[in-house]
PyMOL Python script that loads the backbone (N, CA, C, O; Angstrom):
from pymol import cmd

cmd.read_pdbstr("""\
ATOM      1  N   MET A   1     -32.945   6.063 -42.444  1.00  0.00           N
ATOM      2  CA  MET A   1     -33.398   4.774 -41.778  1.00  0.00           C
ATOM      3  C   MET A   1     -33.415   4.240 -43.343  1.00  0.00           C
ATOM      4  O   MET A   1     -34.060   4.684 -44.292  1.00  0.00           O
ATOM      5  N   ASN A   2     -32.345   2.967 -43.280  1.00  0.00           N
ATOM      6  CA  ASN A   2     -32.396   2.354 -44.440  1.00  0.00           C
ATOM      7  C   ASN A   2     -33.547   1.005 -44.682  1.00  0.00           C
ATOM      8  O   ASN A   2     -33.712  -0.026 -44.029  1.00  0.00           O
ATOM      9  N   PHE A   3     -34.176   1.494 -45.823  1.00  0.00           N
ATOM     10  CA  PHE A   3     -34.995   0.350 -45.804  1.00  0.00           C
ATOM     11  C   PHE A   3     -34.558  -1.171 -46.934  1.00  0.00           C
ATOM     12  O   PHE A   3     -33.552  -1.105 -47.641  1.00  0.00           O
ATOM     13  N   ASP A   4     -35.086  -1.914 -46.940  1.00  0.00           N
ATOM     14  CA  ASP A   4     -34.857  -3.490 -47.129  1.00  0.00           C
ATOM     15  C   ASP A   4     -34.626  -3.109 -48.840  1.00  0.00           C
ATOM     16  O   ASP A   4     -33.653  -3.538 -49.460  1.00  0.00           O
ATOM     17  N   ASN A   5     -35.473  -2.415 -49.338  1.00  0.00           N
ATOM     18  CA  ASN A   5     -35.295  -2.394 -51.087  1.00  0.00           C
ATOM     19  C   ASN A   5     -34.210  -1.591 -51.831  1.00  0.00           C
ATOM     20  O   ASN A   5     -33.750  -1.531 -52.972  1.00  0.00           O
ATOM     21  N   GLY A   6     -34.024  -1.000 -50.628  1.00  0.00           N
ATOM     22  CA  GLY A   6     -32.145   0.377 -50.729  1.00  0.00           C
ATOM     23  C   GLY A   6     -32.724   1.157 -51.133  1.00  0.00           C
ATOM     24  O   GLY A   6     -32.297   1.518 -52.230  1.00  0.00           O
ATOM     25  N   MET A   7     -33.965   1.917 -50.637  1.00  0.00           N
ATOM     26  CA  MET A   7     -34.394   3.278 -49.861  1.00  0.00           C
ATOM     27  C   MET A   7     -33.696   3.870 -48.681  1.00  0.00           C
ATOM     28  O   MET A   7     -33.203   3.082 -47.873  1.00  0.00           O
ATOM     29  N   THR A   8     -33.613   4.877 -48.520  1.00  0.00           N
ATOM     30  CA  THR A   8     -33.337   5.710 -47.492  1.00  0.00           C
ATOM     31  C   THR A   8     -34.170   6.648 -47.193  1.00  0.00           C
ATOM     32  O   THR A   8     -34.671   7.425 -48.005  1.00  0.00           O
ATOM     33  N   GLU A   9     -34.344   6.628 -46.122  1.00  0.00           N
ATOM     34  CA  GLU A   9     -35.477   7.839 -45.744  1.00  0.00           C
ATOM     35  C   GLU A   9     -35.114   9.232 -45.313  1.00  0.00           C
ATOM     36  O   GLU A   9     -34.458   9.429 -44.290  1.00  0.00           O
ATOM     37  N   VAL A  10     -35.475  10.050 -45.974  1.00  0.00           N
ATOM     38  CA  VAL A  10     -34.887  11.572 -45.437  1.00  0.00           C
ATOM     39  C   VAL A  10     -35.856  12.487 -44.587  1.00  0.00           C
ATOM     40  O   VAL A  10     -36.977  11.986 -44.499  1.00  0.00           O
ATOM     41  N   THR A  11     -35.739  13.483 -44.053  1.00  0.00           N
ATOM     42  CA  THR A  11     -36.504  14.151 -43.592  1.00  0.00           C
ATOM     43  C   THR A  11     -36.786  15.496 -44.410  1.00  0.00           C
ATOM     44  O   THR A  11     -35.755  16.026 -44.824  1.00  0.00           O
ATOM     45  N   VAL A  12     -38.047  16.187 -44.741  1.00  0.00           N
ATOM     46  CA  VAL A  12     -38.158  17.463 -45.286  1.00  0.00           C
ATOM     47  C   VAL A  12     -37.651  18.775 -44.288  1.00  0.00           C
ATOM     48  O   VAL A  12     -38.040  18.783 -43.120  1.00  0.00           O
ATOM     49  N   THR A  13     -36.894  19.723 -44.724  1.00  0.00           N
ATOM     50  CA  THR A  13     -36.588  20.802 -44.036  1.00  0.00           C
ATOM     51  C   THR A  13     -37.882  21.398 -43.968  1.00  0.00           C
ATOM     52  O   THR A  13     -38.718  21.111 -44.824  1.00  0.00           O
ATOM     53  N   ARG A  14     -38.239  22.497 -42.701  1.00  0.00           N
ATOM     54  CA  ARG A  14     -39.171  23.684 -43.244  1.00  0.00           C
ATOM     55  C   ARG A  14     -39.209  24.337 -44.655  1.00  0.00           C
ATOM     56  O   ARG A  14     -40.276  24.536 -45.236  1.00  0.00           O
ATOM     57  N   LYS A  15     -37.783  24.718 -45.276  1.00  0.00           N
ATOM     58  CA  LYS A  15     -37.951  25.105 -46.541  1.00  0.00           C
ATOM     59  C   LYS A  15     -38.258  23.867 -47.516  1.00  0.00           C
ATOM     60  O   LYS A  15     -38.654  24.219 -48.628  1.00  0.00           O
ATOM     61  N   GLY A  16     -38.176  22.817 -47.359  1.00  0.00           N
ATOM     62  CA  GLY A  16     -38.716  21.843 -48.110  1.00  0.00           C
ATOM     63  C   GLY A  16     -37.165  21.214 -49.354  1.00  0.00           C
ATOM     64  O   GLY A  16     -37.104  20.859 -50.531  1.00  0.00           O
ATOM     65  N   GLN A  17     -36.248  21.363 -48.313  1.00  0.00           N
ATOM     66  CA  GLN A  17     -34.889  20.936 -48.457  1.00  0.00           C
ATOM     67  C   GLN A  17     -34.646  19.617 -48.259  1.00  0.00           C
ATOM     68  O   GLN A  17     -35.350  19.324 -47.292  1.00  0.00           O
ATOM     69  N   ILE A  18     -34.095  18.713 -48.591  1.00  0.00           N
ATOM     70  CA  ILE A  18     -33.882  17.713 -48.699  1.00  0.00           C
ATOM     71  C   ILE A  18     -32.408  17.663 -48.402  1.00  0.00           C
ATOM     72  O   ILE A  18     -31.756  18.703 -48.501  1.00  0.00           O
ATOM     73  N   THR A  19     -31.676  16.232 -47.950  1.00  0.00           N
ATOM     74  CA  THR A  19     -30.460  15.914 -47.971  1.00  0.00           C
ATOM     75  C   THR A  19     -30.200  14.662 -48.939  1.00  0.00           C
ATOM     76  O   THR A  19     -30.561  13.544 -48.574  1.00  0.00           O
ATOM     77  N   ILE A  20     -29.647  14.833 -50.026  1.00  0.00           N
ATOM     78  CA  ILE A  20     -29.546  13.235 -50.928  1.00  0.00           C
ATOM     79  C   ILE A  20     -28.362  12.703 -50.124  1.00  0.00           C
ATOM     80  O   ILE A  20     -27.412  13.441 -49.863  1.00  0.00           O
ATOM     81  N   PRO A  21     -28.415  11.269 -49.679  1.00  0.00           N
ATOM     82  CA  PRO A  21     -27.379  10.375 -48.773  1.00  0.00           C
ATOM     83  C   PRO A  21     -25.951  10.376 -49.492  1.00  0.00           C
ATOM     84  O   PRO A  21     -25.751  10.270 -50.702  1.00  0.00           O
ATOM     85  N   ALA A  22     -25.059  10.512 -48.533  1.00  0.00           N
ATOM     86  CA  ALA A  22     -23.838  10.200 -49.341  1.00  0.00           C
ATOM     87  C   ALA A  22     -23.678   8.982 -49.907  1.00  0.00           C
ATOM     88  O   ALA A  22     -22.992   9.162 -50.913  1.00  0.00           O
ATOM     89  N   ASP A  23     -23.969   7.749 -49.782  1.00  0.00           N
ATOM     90  CA  ASP A  23     -23.350   6.897 -50.758  1.00  0.00           C
ATOM     91  C   ASP A  23     -24.212   6.840 -52.209  1.00  0.00           C
ATOM     92  O   ASP A  23     -23.866   5.986 -53.026  1.00  0.00           O
ATOM     93  N   LEU A  24     -25.389   7.788 -52.550  1.00  0.00           N
ATOM     94  CA  LEU A  24     -25.711   7.872 -53.648  1.00  0.00           C
ATOM     95  C   LEU A  24     -25.141   9.373 -54.238  1.00  0.00           C
ATOM     96  O   LEU A  24     -25.280   9.519 -55.452  1.00  0.00           O
ATOM     97  N   ARG A  25     -24.611  10.322 -53.604  1.00  0.00           N
ATOM     98  CA  ARG A  25     -23.839  11.223 -53.899  1.00  0.00           C
ATOM     99  C   ARG A  25     -23.088  10.819 -54.425  1.00  0.00           C
ATOM    100  O   ARG A  25     -22.862  11.368 -55.503  1.00  0.00           O
ATOM    101  N   ARG A  26     -22.548  10.080 -54.187  1.00  0.00           N
ATOM    102  CA  ARG A  26     -20.630   9.386 -54.464  1.00  0.00           C
ATOM    103  C   ARG A  26     -21.309   8.410 -55.557  1.00  0.00           C
ATOM    104  O   ARG A  26     -20.727   8.372 -56.642  1.00  0.00           O
ATOM    105  N   LYS A  27     -22.071   7.887 -55.460  1.00  0.00           N
ATOM    106  CA  LYS A  27     -22.953   6.975 -56.796  1.00  0.00           C
ATOM    107  C   LYS A  27     -23.078   7.809 -58.065  1.00  0.00           C
ATOM    108  O   LYS A  27     -22.736   7.873 -59.246  1.00  0.00           O
ATOM    109  N   PHE A  28     -23.696   8.339 -57.213  1.00  0.00           N
ATOM    110  CA  PHE A  28     -23.803   9.001 -59.024  1.00  0.00           C
ATOM    111  C   PHE A  28     -23.494  10.664 -59.375  1.00  0.00           C
ATOM    112  O   PHE A  28     -24.078  11.550 -60.000  1.00  0.00           O
ATOM    113  N   LYS A  29     -22.125  10.528 -58.529  1.00  0.00           N
ATOM    114  CA  LYS A  29     -21.245  11.698 -58.885  1.00  0.00           C
ATOM    115  C   LYS A  29     -22.064  13.073 -58.643  1.00  0.00           C
ATOM    116  O   LYS A  29     -21.956  13.971 -59.479  1.00  0.00           O
ATOM    117  N   ILE A  30     -22.849  13.233 -57.545  1.00  0.00           N
ATOM    118  CA  ILE A  30     -23.274  14.545 -57.585  1.00  0.00           C
ATOM    119  C   ILE A  30     -22.414  15.259 -56.424  1.00  0.00           C
ATOM    120  O   ILE A  30     -22.307  14.763 -55.302  1.00  0.00           O
ATOM    121  N   GLU A  31     -21.799  16.499 -56.814  1.00  0.00           N
ATOM    122  CA  GLU A  31     -20.869  17.440 -55.694  1.00  0.00           C
ATOM    123  C   GLU A  31     -21.739  18.647 -55.900  1.00  0.00           C
ATOM    124  O   GLU A  31     -22.612  18.985 -56.699  1.00  0.00           O
ATOM    125  N   GLU A  32     -21.021  19.260 -54.638  1.00  0.00           N
ATOM    126  CA  GLU A  32     -21.473  20.746 -54.131  1.00  0.00           C
ATOM    127  C   GLU A  32     -21.210  21.181 -55.718  1.00  0.00           C
ATOM    128  O   GLU A  32     -20.313  21.001 -56.541  1.00  0.00           O
ATOM    129  N   GLY A  33     -22.597  21.907 -55.677  1.00  0.00           N
ATOM    130  CA  GLY A  33     -22.358  22.757 -57.358  1.00  0.00           C
ATOM    131  C   GLY A  33     -23.315  21.882 -58.696  1.00  0.00           C
ATOM    132  O   GLY A  33     -23.626  22.476 -59.728  1.00  0.00           O
ATOM    133  N   SER A  34     -23.510  21.108 -58.561  1.00  0.00           N
ATOM    134  CA  SER A  34     -23.758  19.938 -58.981  1.00  0.00           C
ATOM    135  C   SER A  34     -25.357  20.150 -58.986  1.00  0.00           C
ATOM    136  O   SER A  34     -26.010  20.546 -58.020  1.00  0.00           O
ATOM    137  N   LYS A  35     -26.023  19.706 -60.659  1.00  0.00           N
ATOM    138  CA  LYS A  35     -27.689  20.183 -61.156  1.00  0.00           C
ATOM    139  C   LYS A  35     -27.956  19.208 -60.987  1.00  0.00           C
ATOM    140  O   LYS A  35     -27.310  18.230 -61.364  1.00  0.00           O
ATOM    141  N   VAL A  36     -29.126  19.191 -60.285  1.00  0.00           N
ATOM    142  CA  VAL A  36     -29.965  17.899 -60.424  1.00  0.00           C
ATOM    143  C   VAL A  36     -31.420  18.528 -60.835  1.00  0.00           C
ATOM    144  O   VAL A  36     -31.677  19.682 -60.492  1.00  0.00           O
ATOM    145  N   LYS A  37     -32.292  17.815 -61.516  1.00  0.00           N
ATOM    146  CA  LYS A  37     -33.731  18.266 -61.922  1.00  0.00           C
ATOM    147  C   LYS A  37     -34.547  17.156 -61.296  1.00  0.00           C
ATOM    148  O   LYS A  37     -34.484  15.951 -61.541  1.00  0.00           O
ATOM    149  N   VAL A  38     -35.359  17.826 -60.403  1.00  0.00           N
ATOM    150  CA  VAL A  38     -36.649  17.056 -59.914  1.00  0.00           C
ATOM    151  C   VAL A  38     -37.754  17.237 -60.755  1.00  0.00           C
ATOM    152  O   VAL A  38     -38.081  18.301 -61.280  1.00  0.00           O
ATOM    153  N   VAL A  39     -38.419  15.960 -60.881  1.00  0.00           N
ATOM    154  CA  VAL A  39     -39.365  15.439 -61.786  1.00  0.00           C
ATOM    155  C   VAL A  39     -40.971  14.778 -60.750  1.00  0.00           C
ATOM    156  O   VAL A  39     -41.098  14.496 -59.559  1.00  0.00           O
ATOM    157  N   GLU A  40     -41.890  14.753 -61.856  1.00  0.00           N
ATOM    158  CA  GLU A  40     -42.711  13.926 -61.215  1.00  0.00           C
ATOM    159  C   GLU A  40     -42.682  12.866 -61.826  1.00  0.00           C
ATOM    160  O   GLU A  40     -42.506  13.358 -62.941  1.00  0.00           O
ATOM    161  N   GLU A  41     -42.714  11.751 -62.015  1.00  0.00           N
ATOM    162  CA  GLU A  41     -42.986  10.161 -62.855  1.00  0.00           C
ATOM    163  C   GLU A  41     -44.034   9.577 -62.392  1.00  0.00           C
ATOM    164  O   GLU A  41     -43.981   9.514 -61.164  1.00  0.00           O
ATOM    165  N   GLU A  42     -45.265   8.976 -62.974  1.00  0.00           N
ATOM    166  CA  GLU A  42     -46.258   8.248 -62.660  1.00  0.00           C
ATOM    167  C   GLU A  42     -46.091   8.242 -61.150  1.00  0.00           C
ATOM    168  O   GLU A  42     -45.611   7.296 -60.525  1.00  0.00           O
ATOM    169  N   GLY A  43     -46.704   9.841 -60.399  1.00  0.00           N
ATOM    170  CA  GLY A  43     -47.076   9.663 -59.357  1.00  0.00           C
ATOM    171  C   GLY A  43     -46.192   9.696 -58.395  1.00  0.00           C
ATOM    172  O   GLY A  43     -46.499   9.398 -57.241  1.00  0.00           O
ATOM    173  N   ARG A  44     -44.755  10.132 -58.813  1.00  0.00           N
ATOM    174  CA  ARG A  44     -43.790  10.023 -57.872  1.00  0.00           C
ATOM    175  C   ARG A  44     -42.570  10.832 -58.299  1.00  0.00           C
ATOM    176  O   ARG A  44     -42.261  11.079 -59.465  1.00  0.00           O
ATOM    177  N   ILE A  45     -41.687  11.345 -56.814  1.00  0.00           N
ATOM    178  CA  ILE A  45     -40.927  12.519 -57.149  1.00  0.00           C
ATOM    179  C   ILE A  45     -39.493  11.888 -57.479  1.00  0.00           C
ATOM    180  O   ILE A  45     -38.850  11.071 -56.820  1.00  0.00           O
ATOM    181  N   VAL A  46     -39.279  12.313 -58.315  1.00  0.00           N
ATOM    182  CA  VAL A  46     -37.950  11.867 -58.662  1.00  0.00           C
ATOM    183  C   VAL A  46     -36.842  12.950 -59.022  1.00  0.00           C
ATOM    184  O   VAL A  46     -37.141  13.953 -59.671  1.00  0.00           O
ATOM    185  N   VAL A  47     -35.010  12.603 -58.384  1.00  0.00           N
ATOM    186  CA  VAL A  47     -34.374  13.625 -58.641  1.00  0.00           C
ATOM    187  C   VAL A  47     -33.614  12.498 -59.412  1.00  0.00           C
ATOM    188  O   VAL A  47     -33.561  11.282 -59.228  1.00  0.00           O
ATOM    189  N   LYS A  48     -32.838  13.620 -60.673  1.00  0.00           N
ATOM    190  CA  LYS A  48     -32.274  13.315 -62.282  1.00  0.00           C
ATOM    191  C   LYS A  48     -31.203  14.444 -61.906  1.00  0.00           C
ATOM    192  O   LYS A  48     -31.341  15.667 -61.902  1.00  0.00           O
ATOM    193  N   ARG A  49     -29.751  13.409 -61.493  1.00  0.00           N
ATOM    194  CA  ARG A  49     -28.453  14.194 -62.307  1.00  0.00           C
ATOM    195  C   ARG A  49     -28.607  14.388 -63.285  1.00  0.00           C
ATOM    196  O   ARG A  49     -29.002  13.555 -64.101  1.00  0.00           O
ATOM    197  N   LEU A  50     -28.249  15.971 -63.602  1.00  0.00           N
ATOM    198  CA  LEU A  50     -27.939  16.590 -65.046  1.00  0.00           C
ATOM    199  C   LEU A  50     -26.459  16.053 -65.301  1.00  0.00           C
ATOM    200  O   LEU A  50     -25.811  15.534 -64.391  1.00  0.00           O
ATOM    201  N   PRO A  51     -26.018  16.192 -66.455  1.00  0.00           N
ATOM    202  CA  PRO A  51     -24.644  16.167 -67.049  1.00  0.00           C
ATOM    203  C   PRO A  51     -23.856  17.081 -66.989  1.00  0.00           C
ATOM    204  O   PRO A  51     -24.283  18.078 -67.572  1.00  0.00           O
ATOM    205  N   SER A  52     -22.791  17.213 -66.502  1.00  0.00           N
ATOM    206  CA  SER A  52     -21.976  18.491 -66.521  1.00  0.00           C
ATOM    207  C   SER A  52     -21.281  18.992 -67.870  1.00  0.00           C
ATOM    208  O   SER A  52     -21.399  18.315 -68.891  1.00  0.00           O
ATOM    209  N   ILE A  53     -20.658  20.017 -67.866  1.00  0.00           N
ATOM    210  CA  ILE A  53     -20.182  19.869 -69.477  1.00  0.00           C
ATOM    211  C   ILE A  53     -19.163  19.277 -69.149  1.00  0.00           C
ATOM    212  O   ILE A  53     -18.366  19.701 -69.986  1.00  0.00           O
ATOM    213  N   PHE A  54     -18.344  18.246 -68.200  1.00  0.00           N
ATOM    214  CA  PHE A  54     -17.186  17.600 -68.377  1.00  0.00           C
ATOM    215  C   PHE A  54     -18.112  15.955 -68.592  1.00  0.00           C
ATOM    216  O   PHE A  54     -17.482  15.135 -69.259  1.00  0.00           O
ATOM    217  N   ASP A  55     -19.010  15.656 -68.257  1.00  0.00           N
ATOM    218  CA  ASP A  55     -19.631  14.462 -68.576  1.00  0.00           C
ATOM    219  C   ASP A  55     -19.812  14.660 -70.244  1.00  0.00           C
ATOM    220  O   ASP A  55     -19.888  13.597 -70.860  1.00  0.00           O
ATOM    221  N   LEU A  56     -19.870  15.586 -70.845  1.00  0.00           N
ATOM    222  CA  LEU A  56     -20.701  15.851 -72.585  1.00  0.00           C
ATOM    223  C   LEU A  56     -19.027  15.967 -73.076  1.00  0.00           C
ATOM    224  O   LEU A  56     -18.937  15.752 -74.284  1.00  0.00           O
ATOM    225  N   ALA A  57     -17.944  16.201 -72.544  1.00  0.00           N
ATOM    226  CA  ALA A  57     -17.064  16.636 -73.305  1.00  0.00           C
ATOM    227  C   ALA A  57     -16.468  15.136 -74.261  1.00  0.00           C
ATOM    228  O   ALA A  57     -16.189  14.193 -73.520  1.00  0.00           O
ATOM    229  N   GLY A  58     -16.321  14.945 -75.370  1.00  0.00           N
ATOM    230  CA  GLY A  58     -16.092  14.016 -76.148  1.00  0.00           C
ATOM    231  C   GLY A  58     -17.286  13.422 -76.397  1.00  0.00           C
ATOM    232  O   GLY A  58     -17.053  12.288 -76.817  1.00  0.00           O
ATOM    233  N   SER A  59     -18.387  13.623 -76.345  1.00  0.00           N
ATOM    234  CA  SER A  59     -19.443  12.818 -76.370  1.00  0.00           C
ATOM    235  C   SER A  59     -20.263  13.101 -78.193  1.00  0.00           C
ATOM    236  O   SER A  59     -21.241  12.496 -78.631  1.00  0.00           O
ATOM    237  N   GLY A  60     -19.723  13.824 -78.668  1.00  0.00           N
ATOM    238  CA  GLY A  60     -20.134  13.880 -80.090  1.00  0.00           C
ATOM    239  C   GLY A  60     -18.591  13.510 -81.032  1.00  0.00           C
ATOM    240  O   GLY A  60     -18.602  13.422 -82.260  1.00  0.00           O
ATOM    241  N   SER A  61     -17.811  13.397 -80.508  1.00  0.00           N
ATOM    242  CA  SER A  61     -16.707  12.805 -81.209  1.00  0.00           C
ATOM    243  C   SER A  61     -16.663  11.905 -82.755  1.00  0.00           C
ATOM    244  O   SER A  61     -16.158  12.095 -83.862  1.00  0.00           O
ATOM    245  N   GLU A  62     -17.517  10.819 -82.092  1.00  0.00           N
ATOM    246  CA  GLU A  62     -17.969  10.153 -83.481  1.00  0.00           C
ATOM    247  C   GLU A  62     -18.645  10.693 -84.905  1.00  0.00           C
ATOM    248  O   GLU A  62     -18.737  10.116 -85.989  1.00  0.00           O
ATOM    249  N   LYS A  63     -19.145  12.210 -84.432  1.00  0.00           N
ATOM    250  CA  LYS A  63     -20.122  12.612 -85.584  1.00  0.00           C
ATOM    251  C   LYS A  63     -19.242  12.953 -86.497  1.00  0.00           C
ATOM    252  O   LYS A  63     -19.638  12.752 -87.645  1.00  0.00           O
ATOM    253  N   GLY A  64     -18.055  13.453 -86.383  1.00  0.00           N
ATOM    254  CA  GLY A  64     -17.551  13.971 -87.790  1.00  0.00           C
ATOM    255  C   GLY A  64     -15.762  14.408 -87.104  1.00  0.00           C
ATOM    256  O   GLY A  64     -15.384  14.753 -85.984  1.00  0.00           O
ATOM    257  N   ASP A  65     -15.193  14.225 -88.126  1.00  0.00           N
ATOM    258  CA  ASP A  65     -13.810  14.871 -88.254  1.00  0.00           C
ATOM    259  C   ASP A  65     -13.576  16.384 -87.822  1.00  0.00           C
ATOM    260  O   ASP A  65     -14.624  16.983 -87.579  1.00  0.00           O
ATOM    261  N   VAL A  66     -12.688  16.939 -87.714  1.00  0.00           N
ATOM    262  CA  VAL A  66     -11.886  18.496 -87.292  1.00  0.00           C
ATOM    263  C   VAL A  66     -12.085  19.138 -88.912  1.00  0.00           C
ATOM    264  O   VAL A  66     -12.526  20.278 -89.059  1.00  0.00           O
ATOM    265  N   GLU A  67     -11.814  18.513 -89.761  1.00  0.00           N
ATOM    266  CA  GLU A  67     -11.738  19.320 -90.799  1.00  0.00           C
ATOM    267  C   GLU A  67     -13.159  19.322 -91.711  1.00  0.00           C
ATOM    268  O   GLU A  67     -13.432  20.139 -92.591  1.00  0.00           O
ATOM    269  N   GLU A  68     -13.857  18.369 -91.337  1.00  0.00           N
ATOM    270  CA  GLU A  68     -15.562  18.102 -91.740  1.00  0.00           C
ATOM    271  C   GLU A  68     -16.131  19.124 -90.920  1.00  0.00           C
ATOM    272  O   GLU A  68     -17.077  19.866 -91.188  1.00  0.00           O
ATOM    273  N   LEU A  69     -15.607  19.081 -90.144  1.00  0.00           N
ATOM    274  CA  LEU A  69     -16.692  20.078 -88.977  1.00  0.00           C
ATOM    275  C   LEU A  69     -16.138  21.711 -89.384  1.00  0.00           C
ATOM    276  O   LEU A  69     -16.829  22.670 -89.042  1.00  0.00           O
ATOM    277  N   LYS A  70     -15.023  21.882 -90.031  1.00  0.00           N
ATOM    278  CA  LYS A  70     -14.403  23.668 -90.175  1.00  0.00           C
ATOM    279  C   LYS A  70     -14.960  23.474 -91.731  1.00  0.00           C
ATOM    280  O   LYS A  70     -14.685  24.533 -92.296  1.00  0.00           O
ATOM    281  N   LYS A  71     -15.389  22.897 -92.339  1.00  0.00           N
ATOM    282  CA  LYS A  71     -16.010  23.250 -93.443  1.00  0.00           C
ATOM    283  C   LYS A  71     -17.449  23.623 -93.457  1.00  0.00           C
ATOM    284  O   LYS A  71     -18.027  24.484 -94.120  1.00  0.00           O
ATOM    285  N   MET A  72     -17.966  22.650 -92.439  1.00  0.00           N
ATOM    286  CA  MET A  72     -19.632  23.148 -92.504  1.00  0.00           C
ATOM    287  C   MET A  72     -19.834  24.166 -91.759  1.00  0.00           C
ATOM    288  O   MET A  72     -21.022  24.431 -91.574  1.00  0.00           O
ATOM    289  N   LEU A  73     -18.743  25.121 -91.050  1.00  0.00           N
ATOM    290  CA  LEU A  73     -18.445  26.429 -89.978  1.00  0.00           C
ATOM    291  C   LEU A  73     -18.577  27.384 -91.234  1.00  0.00           C
ATOM    292  O   LEU A  73     -19.443  28.259 -91.246  1.00  0.00           O
ATOM    293  N   ASP A  74     -17.841  27.230 -92.124  1.00  0.00           N
ATOM    294  CA  ASP A  74     -17.319  28.062 -93.335  1.00  0.00           C
ATOM    295  C   ASP A  74     -18.771  28.226 -94.282  1.00  0.00           C
ATOM    296  O   ASP A  74     -19.128  29.257 -94.853  1.00  0.00           O
ATOM    297  N   ARG A  75     -19.446  26.984 -94.273  1.00  0.00           N
ATOM    298  CA  ARG A  75     -20.886  27.091 -95.176  1.00  0.00           C
ATOM    299  C   ARG A  75     -21.899  27.615 -94.863  1.00  0.00           C
ATOM    300  O   ARG A  75     -22.833  27.927 -95.602  1.00  0.00           O
ATOM    301  N   MET A  76     -21.751  27.823 -93.197  1.00  0.00           N
ATOM    302  CA  MET A  76     -22.834  28.346 -92.205  1.00  0.00           C
ATOM    303  C   MET A  76     -22.520  29.614 -92.036  1.00  0.00           C
ATOM    304  O   MET A  76     -23.550  30.268 -91.870  1.00  0.00           O
ATOM    305  N   ARG A  77     -21.281  30.455 -91.992  1.00  0.00           N
ATOM    306  CA  ARG A  77     -20.830  31.542 -92.274  1.00  0.00           C
ATOM    307  C   ARG A  77     -21.114  32.139 -93.627  1.00  0.00           C
ATOM    308  O   ARG A  77     -21.393  33.338 -93.616  1.00  0.00           O
ATOM    309  N   GLU A  78     -21.097  31.601 -94.639  1.00  0.00           N
ATOM    310  CA  GLU A  78     -21.415  32.300 -95.928  1.00  0.00           C
ATOM    311  C   GLU A  78     -22.783  32.312 -96.264  1.00  0.00           C
ATOM    312  O   GLU A  78     -23.122  33.049 -97.190  1.00  0.00           O
ATOM    313  N   GLU A  79     -23.881  31.433 -95.513  1.00  0.00           N
ATOM    314  CA  GLU A  79     -25.007  31.451 -95.771  1.00  0.00           C
ATOM    315  C   GLU A  79     -25.582  32.839 -94.640  1.00  0.00           C
ATOM    316  O   GLU A  79     -26.555  33.575 -94.799  1.00  0.00           O
ATOM    317  N   ASP A  80     -24.753  32.825 -93.718  1.00  0.00           N
ATOM    318  CA  ASP A  80     -25.348  34.396 -92.874  1.00  0.00           C
ATOM    319  C   ASP A  80     -24.785  35.458 -93.318  1.00  0.00           C
ATOM    320  O   ASP A  80     -25.157  36.517 -92.812  1.00  0.00           O
ATOM    321  N   ALA A  81     -23.816  35.496 -94.296  1.00  0.00           N
ATOM    322  CA  ALA A  81     -23.008  36.666 -94.917  1.00  0.00           C
ATOM    323  C   ALA A  81     -24.150  37.103 -96.092  1.00  0.00           C
ATOM    324  O   ALA A  81     -23.920  38.038 -96.859  1.00  0.00           O
TER     325      ALA A  81
END
""", "prot")
cmd.dss("prot")
cmd.show_as("cartoon", "prot")
cmd.util.cbc("prot")
cmd.orient("prot")
């Protein structure tokens, strides 16, 4: 059942499972094998999509260049030796 405020009613199974409606799975790119987190926020149950490794690819690219990162790794290796 769709409500006017954009909410969709789902049924909880005997095992406590729910089905995320297909339109929301598409919108939030939740596919088979995707990870979600279920949290309580202000007295509500909230399902949050966790980013995959593919979502994070390139996210740190502005943090430094390759040569700078290699130098940092070399310094860390020297400290460990």
